[in-house]
DRENFIKE-415946 format. One line per 4 residues: number of its first residue (from 1); their letters; for each residue z, x, y of N, C-alpha, C. Coordinates in pm, whole numbers, plus 50000, padded with zeros to 5 digits. Atoms other than C-alpha are relative to their C-alpha. Last residue first. Layout:
BEGIN
NUM = a = Z:X:Y:Z:X:Y:Z:X:Y ~ ... .
***
This chain:
BEGIN
375 = xxxx = 50099:50070:49920:19403:85227:33760:49986:50066:50137 ~ 49952:50045:49870:19579:85460:33523:49887:49934:50078 ~ 50039:49914:49888:19441:85475:33169:50051:49946:50131 ~ 50129:50032:49944:19641:85293:32905:49966:50087:50118 .
371 = xxxx = 50103:49911:50051:19923:85463:32721:49863:49971:50054 ~ 49965:49859:50000:20164:85181:32769:49889:50083:49940 ~ 49881:49965:50073:19991:84847:32829:50028:50148:50007 ~ 49910:49920:49917:19747:84768:33107:50127:50039:49930 .
367 = xxxx = 50063:49882:49940:19438:84643:32927:50096:50090:50073 ~ 50078:49924:50098:19595:84404:32680:49942:50127:50060 ~ 49917:49903:50070:19865:84295:32924:49920:50083:49903 ~ 49970:49883:49917:19619:84132:33164:50076:50106:49925 .
363 = xxxx = 50122:49921:49989:19478:83898:32900:50023:50124:50083 ~ 50033:49941:50129:19826:83783:32807:49876:50086:50009 ~ 49911:49887:50023:19929:83734:33169:49965:50071:49870 ~ 50033:49895:49903:19625:83520:33241:50084:50124:49976 .
359 = xxxx = 50125:49936:50040:19668:83319:32921:49962:50114:50093 ~ 50116:50077:49957:20031:83250:33003:49875:50075:49961 ~ 50067:49955:49879:20287:83433:32796:49885:49907:50035 ~ 50134:49949:50024:20491:83237:32545:49937:50041:50131 .
355 = xxxx = 50106:50076:49936:20856:83204:32637:49867:50064:49966 ~ 50093:49925:49917:21131:83329:32409:49897:49905:50058 ~ 50072:50085:49905:21439:83212:32228:49909:50086:50086 ~ 50088:49913:49921:21571:83380:31914:49916:49910:50089 .
351 = xxxx = 50118:50061:49938:21866:83196:31765:49924:50103:50081 ~ 50007:49985:49855:22110:83364:31529:49869:49939:50050 ~ 50133:50027:49947:22211:83271:31176:50004:50009:50151 ~ 50005:50075:49874:22510:83418:30997:49855:49981:50043 .
347 = xxxx = 50037:50139:50022:22460:83530:30635:50001:49915:50125 ~ 50117:50015:50087:22650:83859:30658:49972:49853:49976 ~ 49976:49984:50142:22898:83838:30942:49871:49981:49923 ~ 50072:50091:50089:22871:83888:31317:50035:50032:49855 .
343 = xxxx = 50030:50127:49934:23083:84035:31600:49928:49899:49913 ~ 49888:50092:49984:23114:84404:31512:49952:49873:50069 ~ 49878:49941:50055:22887:84684:31394:50117:49903:50006 ~ 49885:50068:49941:22558:84500:31438:50126:50053:49934 .
339 = xxxx = 49880:50015:50083:22266:84731:31362:50110:49931:50080 ~ 49885:49930:49943:21946:84668:31557:50121:49974:49911 ~ 49867:50054:50026:21607:84574:31416:50107:50085:50070 ~ 49995:50147:50005:21238:84605:31503:50141:49943:49990 .
335 = xxxx = 50107:50060:49921:21165:84968:31604:50015:49848:50009 ~ 50130:49961:50053:21503:85092:31482:49893:49934:50087 ~ 50119:50077:49962:21832:85086:31673:49879:50055:49925 ~ 50132:49937:50007:22155:85213:31518:49891:49901:50040 .
331 = xxxx = 50003:49863:50052:22489:85073:31631:49861:50058:50009 ~ 50121:49955:50068:22567:84757:31826:50010:50145:49956 ~ 50009:49855:49983:22889:84580:31918:49883:50049:49916 ~ 50004:49914:50117:22859:84203:31957:50003:50147:50042 .
327 = xxxx = 50014:49861:49961:22931:83921:32204:50014:50090:49876 ~ 49910:49912:50073:22870:83570:32066:49974:50146:50040 ~ 50024:49866:49949:22726:83294:32284:50103:50095:49938 ~ 49884:49940:49932:22748:82985:32068:49965:50141:50044 .
323 = xxxx = 49993:49854:50000:22465:82760:31955:50120:50047:50080 ~ 49982:49940:49868:22454:82394:31854:50004:50153:49988 ~ 50127:49992:49928:22306:82253:31535:50011:50059:50139 ~ 50030:50130:49940:22633:82130:31381:49872:50003:50083 .
319 = xxxx = 50041:50102:50099:22644:82429:31143:49962:49866:50062 ~ 49887:50062:50071:22651:82678:31434:49952:49891:49905 ~ 50029:50140:50037:22364:82906:31546:50115:49947:49914 ~ 49967:50031:50138:22493:83225:31714:49978:49852:49972 .
315 = xxxx = 49972:50144:50007:22314:83309:32038:50019:49965:49853 ~ 50102:50080:50067:22344:83687:32056:50039:49854:50011 ~ 49962:50124:50070:22538:83921:32283:49879:49940:49930 ~ 50106:50056:50084:22538:84267:32441:50051:49876:49927 .
311 = xxxx = 50046:49923:50115:22771:84355:32727:49889:49931:49925 ~ 49890:49977:50093:22989:84184:32988:49959:50083:49879 ~ 49904:49907:49942:22740:84215:33274:50115:50033:49906 ~ 49958:50043:49867:22468:84057:33063:50104:50100:50050 .
307 = xxxx = 49892:49932:49931:22272:84159:32757:50031:49930:50132 ~ 50011:50012:49855:22051:83998:32495:50121:50068:50063 ~ 49893:49937:49922:21989:84069:32127:49972:49987:50149 ~ 49887:50092:49993:21776:83826:31924:50110:50052:50091 .
303 = xxxx = 50032:50111:49910:21452:84017:32000:50114:49899:50012 ~ 49971:49958:49863:21608:84326:31841:49975:49887:50098 ~ 50116:49955:49924:21603:84145:31507:50039:50036:50143 ~ 50072:50115:49948:21946:84132:31343:49874:50052:50069 .
299 = xxxx = 50099:49990:49893:22119:84391:31126:49951:49861:50043 ~ 50014:50140:49959:22421:84455:30903:49910:49997:50123 ~ 49954:50040:49867:22367:84805:30763:49978:49851:50022 ~ 49965:50142:50013:22348:84906:30398:50059:49949:50131 .
295 = xxxx = 50060:50068:50114:22168:85243:30380:50024:49849:50001 ~ 49892:50061:50079:22239:85386:30724:49936:49915:49891 ~ 50040:50102:50097:22022:85617:30934:50122:49951:49922 ~ 49886:50065:50065:22041:85852:31234:49947:49895:49904 .
291 = xxxx = 49878:49959:49929:21816:86099:31419:50126:49935:49944 ~ 49896:50099:50032:21518:86079:31181:50131:50048:50062 ~ 49875:49933:50038:21246:86284:31354:50107:49894:49978 ~ 49888:50092:49983:20906:86112:31355:50125:50069:49946 .
287 = xxxx = 49872:49982:50068:20623:86360:31409:50096:49886:50032 ~ 49927:50109:49935:20255:86324:31489:50131:49980:49922 ~ 49904:50073:50083:20110:86662:31393:50071:49894:50083 ~ 49905:50080:49922:19796:86802:31556:50087:49918:49906 .
283 = xxxx = 50007:50144:50024:19629:87073:31348:50106:49928:50082 ~ 50053:50076:49885:19628:87412:31525:49979:49852:49971 ~ 49950:49975:49864:19684:87615:31205:49925:49917:50103 ~ 50063:49884:49936:19579:87447:30879:50056:50019:50140 .
279 = xxxx = 49999:49998:49854:19772:87214:30650:49942:50130:50054 ~ 50105:50085:49944:19678:87159:30287:49985:50016:50151 ~ 50071:49919:49900:19874:87443:30126:49882:49924:50061 ~ 50142:49996:50039:19969:87227:29825:49914:50079:50098 .
275 = xxxx = 50017:49927:50127:20341:87307:29866:49854:50012:49957 ~ 50143:50011:50030:20336:87208:30237:49970:50075:49871 ~ 50019:49996:50145:20696:87139:30347:49851:49976:49971 ~ 50087:50096:50068:20714:87224:30717:50002:50021:49850 .
271 = xxxx = 50054:49933:50117:20991:87390:30919:49930:49897:49912 ~ 49969:50062:50129:21034:87209:31252:49934:50081:49888 ~ 50070:49937:50112:21053:87375:31595:50047:49934:49871 ~ 49921:50012:50122:21150:87163:31898:49916:50057:49886 .
267 = xxxx = 50059:49961:50127:21014:87251:32242:50101:49984:49887 ~ 49936:49884:50060:21157:87053:32533:49931:50029:49867 ~ 50004:49989:50145:20968:86813:32761:50072:50128:49956 ~ 49950:49873:50049:21025:86699:33120:50000:49997:49847 .
263 = xxxx = 49914:50013:50116:20808:86418:33254:50041:50140:49953 ~ 49919:50119:49981:20649:86391:33600:50098:49980:49886 ~ 49962:50066:50124:20511:86744:33611:50091:49881:50030 ~ 50106:50084:50051:20334:86838:33935:50042:49923:49875 .
259 = xxxx = 50043:50096:49899:20623:86975:34140:49896:49903:49946 ~ 49896:50099:49978:20793:87136:33844:49957:49895:50101 ~ 49991:50093:50111:20474:87310:33733:50102:49891:50027 ~ 50118:50084:50012:20389:87467:34067:50016:49896:49892 .
255 = xxxx = 50019:50078:49878:20736:87597:34148:49882:49905:49988 ~ 49909:50113:49987:20826:87701:33794:49968:49913:50120 ~ 50073:50125:50015:20522:87916:33717:50088:49877:50023 ~ 50126:50002:49926:20645:88251:33851:49929:49867:49992 .
251 = xxxx = 50115:49990:50089:21004:88194:33739:49871:49984:50079 ~ 50054:49864:49995:21268:88269:34001:49877:50017:49913 ~ 50075:49983:49875:21331:87898:34062:49942:50139:50015 ~ 49987:49862:49955:21430:87857:33698:49914:50023:50123 .
247 = xxxx = 49868:49981:49938:21484:87483:33638:50014:50139:50063 ~ 50000:50054:49864:21111:87425:33578:50133:50021:50072 ~ 49891:49931:49930:21110:87658:33277:50014:49952:50145 ~ 50053:49929:49882:20771:87504:33187:50106:50081:50074 .
243 = xxxx = 50121:49924:50034:20847:87393:32830:49944:50079:50118 ~ 50119:50084:50011:21204:87293:32910:49875:50087:49989 ~ 50065:50018:49870:21488:87529:32832:49877:49914:49982 ~ 49897:50027:49900:21744:87548:32550:49941:49986:50140 .
239 = xxxx = 50002:49913:49883:21475:87520:32283:50105:49957:50102 ~ 50018:50083:49880:21572:87339:31965:50008:50093:50121 ~ 49961:49940:49871:21533:87519:31631:49970:49904:50114 ~ 49940:49868:50018:21508:87438:31260:50044:50064:50131 .
235 = xxxx = 49980:49936:49871:21434:87063:31252:50073:50133:49977 ~ 49860:49998:49955:21318:86972:30903:50010:50075:50132 ~ 49961:49879:49926:20975:86872:30770:50147:49988:50036 ~ 49859:49992:49960:20802:86618:30546:50028:50133:50068 .
231 = xxxx = 49937:49873:50031:20436:86519:30506:50146:49998:50050 ~ 49885:49964:49916:20287:86171:30497:50061:50129:49949 ~ 49908:49906:50063:19940:86095:30365:50108:50041:50097 ~ 49910:50065:50095:19762:85777:30476:50097:50093:49930 .
227 = xxxx = 49963:50137:49966:19471:85957:30641:50088:49941:49890 ~ 49953:50060:50126:19470:86330:30570:50054:49860:50029 ~ 50095:49974:50108:19253:86477:30850:50040:49939:49867 ~ 50118:50087:50002:19444:86310:31131:49911:50020:49878 .
223 = xxxx = 50109:49932:49930:19779:86469:31060:49874:49917:49979 ~ 50135:50020:50050:20100:86286:30969:49903:50086:50081 ~ 50111:49988:49905:20467:86360:31011:49868:49977:49929 ~ 50128:50022:50066:20808:86297:30857:49890:50015:50104 .
219 = xxxx = 50109:50062:49925:21138:86437:30977:49882:49976:49908 ~ 50126:50014:50072:21475:86548:30846:49898:49928:50088 ~ 50047:50137:50020:21756:86663:31077:49865:49999:49928 ~ 49973:50048:50135:21887:87014:31018:49953:49860:49974 .
215 = xxxx = 50049:49909:50103:21912:87116:31385:50041:49946:49863 ~ 49907:49896:50043:21987:86812:31602:49934:50087:49892 ~ 50057:49909:50099:21774:86570:31805:50098:50112:49969 ~ 49979:50056:50134:21952:86282:31979:49954:50094:49890 .
211 = xxxx = 49858:50001:50031:21993:86468:32311:50031:49947:49862 ~ 49960:49870:50053:21620:86548:32315:50148:50003:49962 ~ 49972:50002:50144:21524:86181:32342:50063:50128:49949 ~ 49917:50117:50030:21526:86114:32720:50041:49995:49853 .
207 = xxxx = 49861:49975:49961:21405:86472:32782:50092:49882:49971 ~ 49966:50050:49867:21086:86400:32588:50148:50022:50029 ~ 49917:50120:50001:21023:86612:32278:50040:49964:50143 ~ 49943:50024:49868:20737:86863:32250:50072:49866:49999 .
203 = xxxx = 50013:50134:49942:20665:86985:31897:50065:49994:50137 ~ 49944:49984:49866:20597:87333:31754:49976:49869:50073 ~ 50056:50082:49893:20548:87255:31387:50071:50036:50130 ~ 49906:50076:49918:20609:87510:31115:49924:49919:50103 .
199 = xxxx = 50053:50058:49876:20429:87685:30833:50111:49926:50073 ~ 49890:50058:49923:20519:87921:30550:49947:49952:50134 ~ 49909:50067:50093:20267:88005:30277:50117:49934:50071 ~ 50026:50144:50004:19996:88074:30536:50090:49926:49902 .
195 = xxxx = 49943:50041:50128:20132:88421:30620:49990:49848:49992 ~ 49889:50096:50001:19900:88512:30904:50045:49974:49857 ~ 49952:50017:50137:19663:88798:30989:50123:49909:50004 ~ 49867:50061:50009:19461:88797:31311:50034:49977:49853 .
191 = xxxx = 49989:50114:50092:19168:89033:31367:50143:49946:50006 ~ 50102:49978:50102:19041:89309:31597:49998:49885:49900 ~ 49947:50046:50129:19238:89184:31896:49889:50011:49897 ~ 50099:50067:50084:19124:89397:32191:50063:49962:49867 .
187 = xxxx = 50074:49917:50095:19422:89482:32410:49898:49916:49922 ~ 50115:50072:50053:19519:89270:32712:49918:50087:49905 ~ 50016:50136:49948:19861:89354:32853:49886:49923:49934 ~ 49880:50080:50021:19981:89660:32664:49982:49855:50040 .
183 = xxxx = 49934:50052:49880:19645:89827:32628:50122:49919:49965 ~ 49854:50002:50008:19396:89970:32382:50057:49940:50128 ~ 49932:49943:49882:19030:89873:32388:50151:49988:49980 ~ 49859:50040:50008:18835:89822:32066:50076:50072:50111 .
179 = xxxx = 49907:49902:49943:18466:89851:32153:50141:49943:49994 ~ 49921:50048:49888:18264:89632:31919:50095:50110:50048 ~ 50070:49972:49875:18012:89816:31703:50074:49952:50122 ~ 50021:49856:49979:18133:89666:31376:49914:50020:50125 .
175 = xxxx = 50105:49936:50079:18225:89299:31414:49991:50149:50033 ~ 50103:49938:49915:18553:89156:31537:49899:50073:49912 ~ 49964:49873:49934:18734:88953:31272:49889:50046:50093 ~ 50098:49894:50025:18647:88584:31207:50042:50128:50072 .
171 = xxxx = 50106:49985:49903:18946:88352:31197:49910:50117:49967 ~ 50024:50130:49938:19267:88388:31002:49896:50017:50110 ~ 50073:49978:49875:19277:88687:30767:49960:49864:50056 ~ 50141:50038:50006:19538:88590:30510:49937:50027:50135 .
167 = xxxx = 50044:50127:49942:19881:88738:30453:49852:49976:49978 ~ 50076:50079:50097:20089:89039:30361:49956:49871:50066 ~ 49924:50096:50079:20195:89240:30663:49909:49939:49895 ~ 49856:49980:49983:20096:89527:30897:50086:49908:49912 .
163 = xxxx = 49933:50129:49985:19737:89540:30766:50151:50023:50012 ~ 49944:50057:50123:19589:89886:30821:50071:49868:50031 ~ 49921:50120:49971:19356:90023:31088:50046:49939:49869 ~ 49990:50079:50124:19237:90383:31027:50094:49882:50029 .
159 = xxxx = 50136:50051:50025:19131:90527:31363:49994:49922:49869 ~ 50012:50138:49953:19503:90548:31440:49859:49946:49986 ~ 49954:50090:50107:19527:90860:31221:49987:49853:50040 ~ 50101:50000:50106:19311:91047:31472:50041:49906:49886 .
155 = xxxx = 50114:50079:49954:19542:90946:31758:49894:49989:49891 ~ 49959:50141:49998:19843:91074:31563:49885:49911:50043 ~ 49994:50044:50140:19669:91403:31484:50040:49853:49991 ~ 50138:50020:50045:19575:91437:31851:49995:49957:49853 .
151 = xxxx = 50058:50117:49936:19935:91376:31952:49858:49975:49950 ~ 49938:50119:50060:20082:91620:31699:49940:49873:50059 ~ 50059:50019:50132:19832:91880:31814:50058:49877:49931 ~ 50134:50055:49981:19937:91831:32176:49932:49977:49865 .
147 = xxxx = 49988:50143:49966:20302:91878:32078:49863:49935:50017 ~ 49954:50070:50121:20227:92209:31902:50011:49849:50025 ~ 50115:50009:50091:20023:92331:32198:50037:49926:49873 ~ 50092:50098:49944:20313:92251:32432:49879:49980:49909 .
143 = xxxx = 49942:50133:50022:20561:92432:32208:49906:49891:50052 ~ 50005:50032:50143:20339:92743:32197:50052:49860:49972 ~ 50142:50023:50034:20285:92748:32574:49985:49961:49853 ~ 50038:50130:49943:20661:92705:32631:49854:49966:49966 .
139 = xxxx = 49935:50104:50081:20743:92993:32393:49958:49861:50048 ~ 50077:50006:50125:20490:93217:32568:50055:49893:49907 ~ 50128:50063:49968:20651:93135:32903:49914:49985:49874 ~ 49975:50143:49983:20996:93211:32756:49871:49926:50034 .
135 = xxxx = 49976:50057:50133:20875:93549:32628:50021:49848:50010 ~ 50130:50008:50065:20730:93633:32969:50013:49940:49859 ~ 50074:50109:49935:21064:93548:33131:49863:49982:49934 ~ 49952:50125:50059:21251:93767:32884:49925:49881:50057 .
131 = xxxx = 49875:50055:49946:21041:94062:32993:50038:49870:49927 ~ 50022:50127:49933:20784:94243:32779:50134:49942:50044 ~ 50128:49993:49929:20774:94606:32667:49967:49872:50075 ~ 49983:49980:49858:21144:94627:32580:49873:50006:50079 .
127 = xxxx = 50000:49855:49977:21101:94678:32207:50006:50034:50148 ~ 49895:49938:50082:21208:94323:32122:50007:50152:50019 ~ 49870:50022:49935:21007:94185:32414:50111:50070:49924 ~ 49994:49911:49884:20692:94341:32268:50133:49986:50075 .
123 = xxxx = 49984:49862:50049:20759:94170:31935:50014:50098:50117 ~ 49867:49990:50060:20818:93828:32097:50026:50143:49950 ~ 49905:49982:49890:20514:93873:32317:50141:50016:49946 ~ 50028:49870:49939:20299:93926:32007:50099:50029:50113 .
119 = xxxx = 49949:49897:50091:20457:93635:31817:49980:50140:50060 ~ 49854:50002:50000:20405:93408:32115:50057:50110:49913 ~ 49952:49941:49874:20045:93511:32162:50152:50005:50003 ~ 50025:49855:50005:19967:93444:31795:50055:50069:50125 .
115 = xxxx = 49905:49942:50097:20132:93103:31809:49984:50151:49994 ~ 49867:49996:49937:19950:93010:32129:50102:50062:49907 ~ 50001:49899:49895:19613:93103:31978:50138:50015:50062 ~ 50011:49870:50068:19677:92905:31659:50007:50114:50103 .
111 = xxxx = 49871:49972:50062:19799:92610:31866:49999:50136:49930 ~ 49906:49962:49894:19494:92622:32090:50137:50033:49941 ~ 50035:49865:49953:19265:92623:31787:50099:50047:50107 ~ 49964:49905:50106:19448:92324:31633:49970:50143:50044 .
107 = xxxx = 49854:49984:49997:19431:92132:31961:50046:50098:49893 ~ 49965:49916:49885:19058:92194:31983:50150:50025:50006 ~ 50042:49862:50029:19009:92060:31630:50038:50093:50114 ~ 49905:49945:50096:19217:91752:31711:49964:50144:49964 .
103 = xxxx = 49877:49968:49927:19015:91682:32022:50102:50062:49907 ~ 50027:49884:49915:18693:91706:31819:50126:50042:50076 ~ 50010:49884:50090:18832:91472:31552:49976:50127:50081 ~ 49862:49963:50032:18942:91230:31828:50002:50116:49900 .
99 = xxxx = 49938:49939:49882:18589:91222:31975:50141:50048:49967 ~ 50063:49871:49969:18437:91164:31631:50066:50070:50118 ~ 49903:49899:49961:18689:90894:31532:49941:50134:50037 ~ 50078:49877:49985:18477:90578:31518:50093:50109:50054 .
95 = xxxx = 50058:49974:49868:18727:90312:31413:49922:50131:49998 ~ 50006:49858:49966:18793:90191:31059:49931:50015:50135 ~ 50108:49961:49909:18903:89841:30959:50009:50150:50028 ~ 50081:50117:49968:19118:89657:30702:49885:50033:50095 .
91 = xxxx = 50095:49966:49893:19296:89942:30522:49907:49881:50024 ~ 50141:49997:50041:19579:89787:30316:49911:50033:50119 ~ 50046:49863:50024:19930:89886:30427:49855:50010:49958 ~ 49950:49905:49901:20076:89534:30392:49957:50142:49963 .
87 = xxxx = 49862:49958:50022:19859:89323:30163:50038:50104:50104 ~ 49974:49858:49982:19544:89128:30242:50147:50028:49972 ~ 49859:49968:50012:19400:88791:30139:50017:50151:50010 ~ 49962:49900:50100:19050:88725:30271:50152:50018:50000 .
83 = xxxx = 49938:50062:50119:19008:88395:30462:50033:50100:49889 ~ 49914:50116:49983:18778:88555:30726:50040:49942:49864 ~ 50062:50112:49928:18635:88891:30634:50097:49884:50005 ~ 49959:50133:50046:18767:89231:30531:49926:49896:50081 .
79 = xxxx = 50000:50005:50146:18647:89594:30548:50043:49866:49944 ~ 49895:50098:50029:18544:89610:30913:49993:49970:49851 ~ 50021:50094:50111:18343:89922:31000:50121:49909:49986 ~ 50102:49945:50089:18292:90169:31285:49968:49905:49885 .
75 = xxxx = 49974:50035:50140:18479:89981:31559:49884:50050:49914 ~ 50091:50102:50053:18430:90170:31887:50030:49974:49852 ~ 50111:49945:50078:18731:90353:32023:49913:49885:49952 ~ 50127:50062:49961:19026:90305:32258:49887:50069:49925 .
71 = xxxx = 50090:49911:49928:19357:90391:32090:49875:49920:50038 ~ 49919:49924:49905:19658:90191:31974:49916:50098:50080 ~ 50000:49854:50013:19425:89938:31814:50090:50065:50105 ~ 50076:49931:49895:19480:89566:31762:50014:50150:49981 .
67 = xxxx = 50022:49859:50028:19592:89337:31479:49912:50060:50109 ~ 50132:49963:49951:19729:89007:31602:49984:50151:49985 ~ 50009:49881:49916:20024:88908:31386:49855:50021:50042 ~ 50139:49961:49976:20141:88592:31214:50000:50120:50093 .
63 = xxxx = 50022:49858:49973:20465:88466:31062:49850:50026:50017 ~ 49873:49945:49955:20578:88102:31078:49982:50146:50041 ~ 49929:49921:50101:20221:87976:31062:50130:50056:50058 ~ 50023:49856:49984:20126:87705:31314:50073:50073:49889 .
59 = xxxx = 49971:49920:50118:20089:87326:31313:49970:50147:50030 ~ 50111:49923:50054:20093:87169:31659:50046:50080:49879 ~ 49992:49855:50003:20320:86899:31797:49879:50062:49935 ~ 50128:49943:50043:20354:86537:31898:50010:50151:50006 .
55 = xxxx = 50051:49887:49921:20687:86358:31920:49866:50044:49943 ~ 50140:49964:50023:20864:86045:31800:49957:50113:50093 ~ 50057:49949:49875:21241:86013:31780:49858:50047:49970 ~ 50085:49882:49996:21369:85800:31494:49961:50036:50142 .
51 = xxxx = 50048:49979:49865:21649:85554:31421:49920:50129:50004 ~ 49998:49864:49949:21705:85435:31069:49940:50004:50139 ~ 50053:49989:49864:21794:85110:30900:50008:50146:50043 ~ 49999:49860:49957:21845:85024:30534:49936:50007:50138 .
47 = xxxx = 50117:49923:50036:21912:84652:30499:50019:50145:50042 ~ 49970:49859:50022:22177:84383:30530:49874:50072:49952 ~ 50021:49947:50135:22101:84047:30682:50041:50146:49993 ~ 49939:49867:50001:22178:83821:30977:49994:50052:49857 .
43 = xxxx = 49875:49983:50074:21941:83527:30947:50048:50144:50009 ~ 50004:49880:50084:21682:83460:31213:50136:50018:49934 ~ 49873:49960:50060:21612:83126:31379:49979:50123:49913 ~ 50009:49972:50142:21327:83054:31618:50137:50043:49951 .
39 = xxxx = 49881:49947:50065:21332:82887:31957:49973:50018:49852 ~ 50006:50018:50144:21030:82835:32179:50120:50067:49936 ~ 49960:49887:50084:21091:82794:32550:49994:49964:49852 ~ 49871:50027:50061:20893:82508:32714:50038:50116:49908 .
35 = xxxx = 49900:49905:49948:20614:82654:32921:50138:49979:49939 ~ 50042:49864:50030:20342:82482:32715:50106:50102:50041 ~ 49988:49982:50143:20526:82150:32717:49963:50143:49960 ~ 49858:49992:50031:20578:82170:33091:50022:50025:49851 .
31 = xxxx = 49952:49867:49960:20211:82250:33133:50147:50018:49968 ~ 50062:49902:50090:20111:81942:32932:50048:50141:50032 ~ 49928:50005:50127:20361:81719:33114:49945:50102:49902 ~ 49863:49952:49977:20223:81830:33448:50078:50003:49870 .
27 = xxxx = 50003:49853:49992:19863:81796:33324:50139:50058:50023 ~ 50040:49944:50129:19919:81438:33211:50007:50153:50003 ~ 49889:50016:50094:20117:81329:33519:49969:50066:49867 ~ 49892:49911:49958:19854:81474:33752:50116:49994:49901 .
23 = xxxx = 50041:49863:50033:19573:81305:33559:50110:50100:50034 ~ 49997:49983:50145:19754:80971:33569:49964:50141:49958 ~ 49859:49994:50040:19826:81000:33941:50011:50022:49849 ~ 49946:49870:49956:19462:81083:34012:50144:50016:49954 .
19 = xxxx = 50059:49895:50084:19341:80792:33802:50055:50138:50036 ~ 49937:50011:50132:19585:80550:33971:49947:50109:49907 ~ 49862:49948:49988:19469:80670:34312:50071:49997:49866 ~ 50007:49854:49985:19103:80622:34216:50139:50061:50006 .
15 = xxxx = 50039:49945:50131:19171:80269:34086:49995:50154:50005 ~ 49883:50008:50089:19360:80181:34402:49969:50061:49864 ~ 49903:49899:49957:19076:80307:34620:50120:50002:49907 ~ 50053:49870:50043:18823:80100:34421:50098:50113:50034 .
11 = xxxx = 49984:49988:50145:19038:79790:34461:49952:50134:49948 ~ 49859:49974:50027:19066:79840:34835:50024:50017:49850 ~ 49975:49860:49964:18689:79866:34862:50144:50038:49969 ~ 50070:49916:50098:18644:79536:34675:50027:50149:50026 .
7 = xxxx = 49922:50000:50124:18908:79353:34884:49936:50092:49895 ~ 49880:49920:49973:18727:79456:35203:50086:50011:49876 ~ 50041:49860:50004:18394:79327:35068:50119:50094:50021 ~ 50022:49967:50141:18553:78986:34995:49964:50148:49985 .
3 = xxx = 49868:49991:50063:18689:78965:35350:49987:50042:49854 ~ 49939:49873:49960:18350:79047:35502:50132:50020:49929 ~ 50079:49897:50067:18195:78758:35305:50058:50140:50030 .
***
């Protein structure tokens, strides 16, 4: 009886071991199948290919001016409003000139008095009643009074603010009653006038791409407000220094900016085509600058291109089903394709081999891709 019970337990153990071995074999083969490289074929073809540099910039008018006062006075009246068109020389605002009128009147009286005194001393000097020194003092007083009058007249004329250029009033002007303060560093801006017929983009280009950008290159760009519409532009200027002047150790902002900035950018100016006058200042432009292009290039998908110590190569598919490692010379790169300058012929087939990501890796890549927030 004991012997029979022993055989029964042994049988159960064997069954369990067989089940475990079967499950292990099944899952091993399943994982091996999942991790097996997938191979696709792509035909070498001819197509138009272009390489672009992407950047972000801001729309701004080519010509604009901030209208301020050369004197300090309260604004008496503003004769234009936002979006009004103005012409050069047009009166756009008037300042309160009472104090300057009074100063001008006093200067006129002083000049009249100085002129009379000069003429009197001049006559007396001619008959020997006044010395040459007294005549020179009278001349100096007269010249000084004349200069003071010219200054007060100039200040009085500055109470009339005129437009320095043709354009449009951008933004709301200062209202009447505001004190317009003169100054070289921080004067009161009464209004801003801009020529909205000519616009440009001030874009920032990464240092890794700036070497490919040249004056005269064409570009396309989009703005958020016009979904699906593409505008055109041309590179007109490339700055010779980075946006923070980090190279200049004598610059006041170079030490702080260079230590904190991880990427170096350069300003690139692009002239904009906007015949319908749709674009407004400060709009964000997402720019693609075409750095090179070819109409009839021999190309393969970038995923087919691999590299080793000898250079770039592809796996060329042969008629008998095998593949051959073929080294190639490359040209223009686009987002999806690369130009093959040497090593392949039109109609060749190349193999693209890749491994599918595991579920864990795939889920992790969605949240940690480029542009994602730092962890």
